[in-house]
N, C-alpha and C positions, 0 to 999 in steps of 0.2 A: 385483470391490468397485466398485459405483457411487457416488463422489465426489460430493456439490453440497451448495451450503450450503442451510438448512434452508428450504422454500417457506415456512412462516408468517413467518419473518423473514429477508428478501431486504437485500442489501446494496445501498443506497440512496445516490442522490447528489443532493443541490440545488444549483440554479446561482441566484444574485441579479442583476439588472440595475439599473441605474441612467439618470437620465437627467439631460441636462445645458443648461443655458439659457446660449443665447448672446446678449449684448448690444454693443450700438453707443454708443459714446460721442461725440458731435460736438461741437465749439466754440463753437454758437449755444447747447448743451443745450435742446434743444425737443421738448417735450413728448411727440412721436411716438416721439422714438427712445429714450427715459429711460423707466424706471420711476420710479415716484414717490420711494421710498425712496433712488433714487439721486443728490438731487439734495444737495449738499452745504448745510450751514448758511453763511449769510454774515456774512462778517467785515466788521470795518472797512474793512479796504483794497479787500472789493469793494463798498461801497457806492455810490451813484452821487455825480456832483457837487452835486443836491438835497439829497439826504440829507446831503452831507459840510455845506453851507451850513446846514442846520436845526442840527446839532449846534453850530457851529461860532458859531451864534446865539444858543444858547440858554445856552452857554459864555461867552459875551461878556456876556450878559445878565445870569448869574450875578453874574458878576466886577464889574461896575459897580458893581450892588448893595450889594456887597461893599464897595466902595471907597467908595460913599455913605456907607454903614452906618459903616464907620471914621471917615471925615471928621469925621461928627456926634456919633462919641462923641467926637475929638479936641477939639472945638469946646466941649462940653459940659464936659468935662473941664478944660479952660483957664479959662472962666468960673466955674466951681466949686470952682477951684483952692484960692482960700486958703478960702473956706465949708467946702468937706469934704476934709478933709488926709486921711481914712482910707481912702476909696473907689478909689482905682487900681489896687490889686488885684483887688479884686471886680469891676471892669469889665472889668479886660483878661481876666479870666476868661469873663465873660461874651460880648465879643468872636470869643473861641476857638472860644466853642461854637458861638457864628451862624455862623461860614465855615465849621465842619465838617460842618455842616446843609446852607449854601449847596454843598458838595462832593458832599454827597448826595445831593441834590438834580441836581444837576447828571449826575453819572452814572446817577442813574435814568432821566434823559431820553433819555441816549445809547442807554442798554441797550434804551429802551424803544421804539427803532429799529429795531432789529433783528430781523427780522419771522421766522416760520419759514413755511416755503411750505405753500401750502394744500393737502391732499389732492389727486391729479389723481384725472380720473373714469375709470372703470371700472376699480377694482384689485378682485382676486378674491382675497380673503385664502384660498381654498381650493388655488389653483395656484398662486399665487406666494410666494416661501420669502425673507425678507428675507434680504440677507448679513450674516456678521457685524459686531456694530458696532465690534469693537476695528480692524478692518480697514478702514472706511470713515471712521471718527470726522475722521482728520484730514485727510482728502481725499485722501492721498498711498497710492496703490494700490501694492504689490509683488509680483511675478510670485512665487509659491511655486515655479515651474521655475527659473528661472535668477536669482530673488532681486535684481533690478530693478526699477525702478519703470514702471509699465503705460506712460504718457503717456497719449498721446489715439488714437483708434482703437476698434480692436476686443479686446474680452478676455473672457474664459471666466469665469463664475462657477460651480463645483462643488467638492464637498468640502469644505468650509467655506472655501476659498481663492478667488484670483482668478488667473489663466494668462493669458499669451500663448496666441495660440492655435496657435504651432509648439512653445510650452513644455510643452505637456498632450500626453503623449507616453503609450504602452501601454508597461508594466514589461517585456514578453516582447521585442518587435521593436522598440523606441524609435521608432515610426513616431508622428506628431501622429493622434489619436482626431477624427477628423471627424463619425461618425456619432453620430446623436439618441441612442442607447441604447450604453450601456457597462456592463461588468461592475466591481465593485470587489471587491476582497480584503486584510484588512488596512489599509484606508486608501491601497492602491494601486489605480490605474486601469488595466484591459485591456482591449484589443479584444474581442470578443464571442466573434468567432473564434481568437483568440490564450488566451484563456483556457479555452477549450473545450478544445482541443487541448491545453494543460499538465494540465487537473483532469478531464476528462471522461473515464473508463475507456474503454479500447479492448479491443477482443477478442483474446485471444493467438492465436485463429484462425482468423479471417476480414481479422482489422486494422482490422475498423469500429467506429464509436462502437457500444457497448452501448447499444442500444433503451430507452425507456421502455417499462414494464408499463403496464396499462388503469389504473392508479391515479396513471401518472405519475410513476411512480421508476422508477431506473436497477438492474435487478435482471441480477445475470447467476450461475453458477456459479463455484466454484471449488474445484482438486484441494488436499486438506486437507494434503499436503505440498509439491508443486511450488509449490501458490500460482497454478498457470495460470489464468485469468481467459478464459471463455468464454460466447457467446450461450446462452441454456437452448434456444433453436432449435436446435442442433449436437448434442445428446441426440438428437433425433428424425430428423435429415438423413442417419445415415449414416457420416459423419465419422470414421475410423477411430480407434483408441485402439493406442498399443504395447502388446504382449502382455505386454512385462516392466514398462517402469515407469507405463503406463496412462496417459502426458500424451497428448493429441488430436493430431492432426493438423495441422499448418498448412498454410492454401493455397499457402504460398510452398515448402513442401518435403515431399519425397516418402518415405513410407516404404517399406520394403522389403516384399513381399508372398511369403511361405511358402506352399507349395503345399497346406499344410494350411488354408489361408484365413486363419490370424494375419497381422498385419503387426509390423513391426519396425521401431524408429527408428533412424537412423545413430549413434547416440552406443552403444546398449545393441549394436547390432551390432559394434561395434570391439572387444567383449570377447566375442563371441557363442563356444559351442561349439557344432559344427556335426554331428559324428559322431565314433563307438566310441569309435575310434581316438586323436583328437585329446583327448578325456574321459578317459582312464586315466592321466595325472597327477595331473589335480586327484583321480580315486578314491583312489590311493595315500595322497596328501598326509591325505584324510581319514582313511584308515586309521590313520597314524600319529597325530591326531589324537586319536583314541581310545585308540591304544595311551598316549598321553600321560594321561588320566582312567585309568589300568590298566584299561580296557574293550576289550580286545584283542578283534577276530571274528577266530575260529579259521578257521573257512569261507574259501575262497576265493569271495567271490559272486559270478559274472559280472554285468559292469554294462554294459547296451545302452541307446543312445539310440536313440528310437525317433519317427516323426512321431504326431500325435492320433489318426487312425483305429487306429494298432496300440494304444496305451494305454489307449482306452476297448476294442479288442476284448480282449488281456488282462485288462482287468478284469471284463468279461464271464464270462470262463472263470474267476475265482479260486472257491473255494466257501467260502471265510472269507470274512464280509459285512467290508468296509472301508466306514468314513465318511471321505469326500475329500469337498473344498472345491467349489463348484459347478463349478469348473475344474479337471480332474484332472489335474498336471505331474509326477508320480512314484508308482512302485508300487516294494513289495515284495512278490514270488510267491513262492507257496509251492505251485504245483500243475504239472506236466510241461503244457507246452504247445509252440507252436511260434510265435515271435514273428518281426516284419519289422524288421531293426535299420537304421538308414541307417550305410552302410561307408562312404561317400565324401562330403565338405564340398560340396555343390551353390557354383555360381558365379552371380553375377549375372548377368542377360540383359537382354534389352528390356525395358523396362516395367518397370523396378526389380522384375524377379521373378527368384527362383531356379532355375534349369535344371540338367541334367544331374546331377542329386542319382541315386547310384547305393545302393539298398538289395538287403538277401539277405534269405532265411529264418535264423533260429535256433532249435535245436530244443533246449529246457531238458527235462535229465533230472534227477527226483526224489533226490538223494542226501541229504538232511536238511530240516530245517522252512522252509528257505528255497533257492531256484531260480534265483533272478535279481531283480537289482535296474534298474528302467528308468527312464528321466529322457527328458524332452521336449527334442528338441532345438532349437536356435537361441535356448537363451537366455542370457545372461550369462554369465561365470563365476560373478559370487558368487552369484548367484540358483542358476544350479544345485548349487553347491556348497551352500546351504543347505537344497538339496531333497534332495542325494545324503546330507547328515548327517543327515537326518530320517529318512529308508528306513533308513538304516545301522541308526539307533537300533529299528525295528521287526526288525530282522534281529538285531539283539545280544538282544534280550527274548526271540525265540524261540529262538534258539540256544542262552539261558540258559538256559532252561525256565520262565519266567514262564506263571504262568496266563492264561487269558483276561480280558483286562481292559476296564473299561467305557470307552468312546469319548472321555470326556474323560480318563481317566487316561493311555491308550496314547499317544491323539494328544497330549495335553498335553507330557509329558514327550519324547515327540520332538520338539516344538517347542521344549524348552527347549536340546536339546543343536543344534536348527539355530540359535536365537538365542547361545549360546557361540558355535559357529563363526564368526560373522560377527564377534560381538566381537573373535576371536581375529584376524581377518583386518584388520580395520578400524584396532585400537589397539594390534597387536602392531610392535613394530619391524622395521626391513628388516635380512637380514640372519641372521637364526634359522635354524631347523632348517627350519620350513615355510617359506621361504621357500627355501631350497637347493634342498628338494625342488622346489617350483614352478618351480625355475630350469630344470627337465630337461624341462619341455615344450618338445614337438617344435614345438606351434602357434606362425605369427608373429602371431597375433591375441590369445593368452593373455597375462593382464596379470599382472606379479609383483609380491611385496610391494617396493617401495620405487621401484618405475615407475609406480605405479598416477596414474592422471588426475585433476583432482578433480574432475569429474564422474561417476567411479567408485566414488570415495570416498562421496559422496553419494548415487551409489545403494546402495551398502552400507547406508547411516543408510534409505534407505527402504526395503529389504526387513525390516529390523528393525522400522520402525515399523507395516509391516503386520502381523507377528507380536504386537506389543504391542498394537495396534488393533482387533486382530479381533472381530469382533461373534458370531461363532458358538460355540456352546456346548460343542462338544469342543474343539477349535484355538485359540479364544481366551480365554476362561474356563478352560478344560484350564490351557494355558500359564500363565495368570496366577496359579492356585493352586499348581501345578507350580514356579515359580519362586520365588513365595516361599517355599513349602517349603525347597528347594536352598540359596535366599540363609539360612534360617534354622537347618537343619540338617546342609547341606552333601551333597552329591552320592550319595556312597556311602551313608550315612544313610537317604535319601529312599528309593533304589534299594532297600534291605532291607527298609523299611517295605511298599513296592509288592508286594515278591513275597511277605512273608508277609499283608497284609491285604487286596491289591488297592485300596489307596487310598491318597494323601498325608498326610504326617503333618500333623498342625495343629499 
């Protein structure tokens, strides 16, 4: 199956860049090096000696007038003291009001001398953005990086703050950002290259940044189970896939080449079953699994591991029509024929290829409805076992006299048994009967319950996922209908209903 993301809804990735403005502050405050908004307001302390003299003169004049008015009021009070005995309180209020008025006048004169600087020539509001007034209102600039005073000299204004040049650093590499363009994420600055390295998806096959498509969006394919991301071009450039787990071969890794053209990754190779003799313990284990379900296979059906050409040839020699996936990996035979079986496992030779594999012809005789079960060699133990459990169900149905069934019924119930066996392998506790049976394997590569690697556990879940998500009518939809029936009515009742009606119970 070809797993890829929907062409109409590609996975996309967008990037955002910002620009930063460098400002230089010098002691003279010349207009050539300062943007107009960067000149601070003038305070009383910053006034020239001339301005200070003007203010002092205005205040002195005001105070002189107040003294004169005060003296005049006192003289008038003395002259009319005897004639107007009830006026002192009223005159005192007038004097106080006059003093307050003169004070306000002096303050107004003082404030009128504190002028705003005129606009500088050449200001373009479309290109320059004034800084945050909260930062510059007091004239003190605090670096957002080290939290100390900016002082005089170079400083940087960006992301709503000011910085020492050495304090404006990349969040990833911690080095100062000196480029005109930089990236921002979550109000944190990054070098463009660092941000790309951190967030731009890389291809898991070629290890390069996944390129953009014609629309400027980053589009990639991803396996739905392994989530392996890769460039769309690798679907067309001959990049091999593992015949077991379906992962693409990375450029820095070599897959093993089988004689029949298949590729096998090293992780799947670790538990692969390579010849007929090596597969016999697994065969006995699955027979015991069927016996545990009260579905004993009475006949000793030969089990043979074969190469792909031999499997395809045997399928063509069958008179009974079979319904198979695009790549056949197992077959339950009912006709007499000669099959070439893998007698001894090959070894890995030069160029990561299997060599020295020994095969021999095997003549099948028809003694009943089933003559043999054929399984493709070189697959991991869990995949080999699930295929074997599927084909053994075909054998059981024929040996028990079930009528010819529609593809979705026969293939569906066979997939249900394969799925059940995988469940028993993945979730059963170590030390059970099946584990002790598996421990009789003479193969050094056979994995046993309780000793399975993390990858093999995940591989088993992947094989279950394949069965559950199969889109074909016979294998996929047949499994989902059959599994629903088994969960609702039980396996035995479902099988009885199939034998009587040829359909799944609903």
